[in-house]
N, C-alpha and C positions, 0 to 999 in steps of 0.2 A: 707394794710394800714400802714403808718408809725407810730411808737410810738410817743407820745406827746413829743415835745421838751421842756425840763424844765431846770431850773437852775442846776449848776453842783454840788451843795451840796447834801448830803445824810442824811436824806430824804429831798426832795425839799420843800422850803417854800410854804405855801399856796398861796402866791401871784404869784408864778410861774405856778400854775396849771391852765390850760385853763378852762374857765367858763363852757364849754360844757362837761367837763370830769366828769363822774359819780363817784365821790369819794366814795359815800356810797356803790356802787356796786363793783368797781374795786380797791379801796384803792388809795394810791398815785401812780402816774405814775413813771416809771423807770427814774432815773435821768441820766444826760449825763456822769457823771463819771463812773457809772456802765455799761452803754452801751459801752463806749470806752474800759473799762476793759474787757468786754465780747469779743469784737473784738480781743483784744490782746491775750486772752486765746485760741482762735481758730487759731491764727497766730503765734505770737512770742513765746508763751508758748509751743505750739506744736513743733516748730522747736527746741527750747531749750531742750525739753524733748527727742526728737529723737536723738539729738546730745549727750545728756548725756547717752543715752542707747547704744551709740557706732555707730550709723548710720551716714554716711557721707552725709551732706546736703551742696551743694555748695552755694556760695554767690549768684550766678545767680538764683538758685532754690529758695532760700530764698526771693530774690527780686520778683520773679514771684508770690509766695504765698502772699507776702505783697501787691502787686498790686491788686490781686484778693480780698483780705479781706478789703483793703482800699475802693474799689468800693462797696463791700457788706455793709460795714459800712455806706457809704454814702446813699445807698438805704434804709437802716434800720433807717435812721434819726439821725445818730451821727453828731454832729456839726463838720464842716470841720476843725475848729481850733484844734480839738482833733483827727483828722485823720493824722497820721504821714506821712511825705513825703518820708522818707528813713528808711531802717532797723536800721540804727544807732539811729534815733530819736525814734524808737520803744523801744529800750532798756532804753533810758532816761525816756520815758513816763511810762514804766513798773515800774521802780524804784520809780518814783514820786507817782504813784497810790498806789503801795505796801506800801511805807512808810507812806502815808497819810491815807489809808483805813484799814491797817492791824490791826485787833483788835480781836483775837480769843476769843471765848466765849464757854460756855458749849453747846450752840446750834450749834456752828461751829463743835465741836467734834461729836455731834450726827449726823449732816448732813454728815460729811466725812465718818463716820463708816457705816451709812445707805447706802450711795452710793457704798462703797466697798462690803458690804454684798449683795447688789442687783446684783452686777456684778459677784460675786463668783460662780464658777462652770458653767458659761455660755459660749456658743460657741463664737468664734471658738477655744479658747485655754483651756477652762475649768479650769482656775487657781483657787486655793483655796483662801479663805479669807486671810490666813496668808501670802501667797505669794504676793497677791495684796497689802497688807499692806507694805511688804518689798519693792515692786516696788515703792509705793508712797513715802516711807521714803527715798529711794535712789534718787528720782526725786526732792523732795522738800527740802531735807536736814534735818539733825538731829534736828536743833533748832526748825523749824516749826513743824516737826513731833512730837517733845516733847510737843509743845504747844497744839497740837491736840490729845495728848495721843495715838499716833499710834506707837505700838511696835510689832515687829515680832520676831520669833525664829531666832537664829543664823544660822540655816541650811537654812532657807528661804532667809535671807540676802546674804548668800554665793552663793545660787543658782542664785540670781539676778545678782550678779557680774560676775558669770561664763557665764550667758546668755549674758551679755553686751559684754564680750570678743568675744563670738561667733557671735553676731550681727555685731561687728566691722569687723571681718574677712570676714563675708558674704557680708557686704556692699562694702568692697574693692574688693572682688572677683566678685561681680555683675558688677562693672564698667569695669572689664577686659574682660567680655564676648563679643562674637561676637554679632552684631546687631540682627541677627535672634534669638539667644538665649535670648537676652534681651526682645524681643517682646513676646516670649513664656512665659517668667517669668511674664511679665506685664499681659498677658492673664490669667495666673494662679491666680495672685493677684486679678484681677477683678472678676474672677469667685468665689474666696473665699469670697470677699466682698458681692457679690450677694447672695451667699448661706447663709452667716451670717445674712444678712438682712431678708431673707426669714424665717430663723429660729426664729429671734427675733420679727419680725413684722407680721408674718403670710403670707399666700400664695396669698393674694389679692393685686396685684400690685397697685391698685387704692388707697390703704391706705398708700403707702410708701411715705416718704418725698423725696427720691431720685429716682424719677420715671425713670430717664435715665438708672438706673441699673436694671430695671424690666426685 
């Protein structure tokens, strides 16, 4: 079922809420700005984060991801006016939404820290909370990290930058591998993802969100 299509303001005015929507049970429906921003987080923000961590993502690969998530956004009910047609438009929309919606609060800090705490020590990499904070700070920048009161030890920050250099070298090396070796590496990554899902979601494939990896 598609989410209710509402006005773009946050929260949406009462006039934009469908009469059949059970506000007393579900509160106000998600607005279009937040829905478009969520699509960007799974697409543009992911590519930007991977590149910041030293991985090589070609323009063609970025376009392929953009095409996939543009269609996913359409299926989820995002207004087509907010579905960017190119990766260049993505960047513009991301800047527009960030400048308009960015307003960190105490709740923002609590949410960010709770998410990182929940990920700490979990497979497949079992990273500590401090290292996850350092990774987050590296990806979002010092200004935003300061707004969220995310601070890590110098040693963790140095480890992240060292890892970035390693990722960059590995990303370049991967592209120089023979096709057979690339396929074996892809198989390894797929197996790692499947085992991580099994550890995180349990051994019952019927409960998995990505059943194709069962």
